[in-house]
C-alpha positions, 0 to 999 in steps of 0.5 A, spaced: 112 484 141 106 489 140 101 488 134 097 494 132 090 491 129 086 497 125 079 497 123 077 495 116 071 500 114 065 496 113 062 497 105 055 497 103 052 495 096 048 501 093 045 501 086 040 505 081 040 508 075 045 514 073 039 519 071 033 522 074 028 526 072 027 533 076 021 533 080 020 525 080 022 520 085 029 517 085 030 510 088 037 508 091 037 500 091 041 499 098 044 492 099 048 488 103 053 491 108 059 487 109 064 488 115 069 484 116 071 485 123 067 483 129 064 490 131 057 491 129 055 496 123 051 502 127 048 505 122 048 508 115 046 515 112 045 517 105 047 523 102 043 525 096 048 531 094 043 536 094 044 537 102 039 532 104 040 526 108 036 519 109 037 514 114 035 506 114 028 508 117 027 512 111 029 509 105 023 512 101 025 515 094 028 521 093 025 527 089 030 532 086 027 539 086 031 542 081 036 539 075 043 538 076 049 534 077 048 530 084 053 526 087 050 520 092 054 518 097 053 513 103 056 513 110 057 506 114 059 507 121 061 501 125 
């Protein structure tokens, strides 16, 4: 008998206000990372939706230079 066991992707808790003011600092709240497997989360990257990114070493607030609609995503890699 052969069993195939797939990796379960890790998740991360994120939050923040739904709006920001152009030119002002916006803070994304980064919470717990959950990875149900025995592997270890290597890193995560925040994509701010305006072409810039941040990693765990730089969780300072982000400033949007122009008004618009930006979709923030976070990639977690194990």
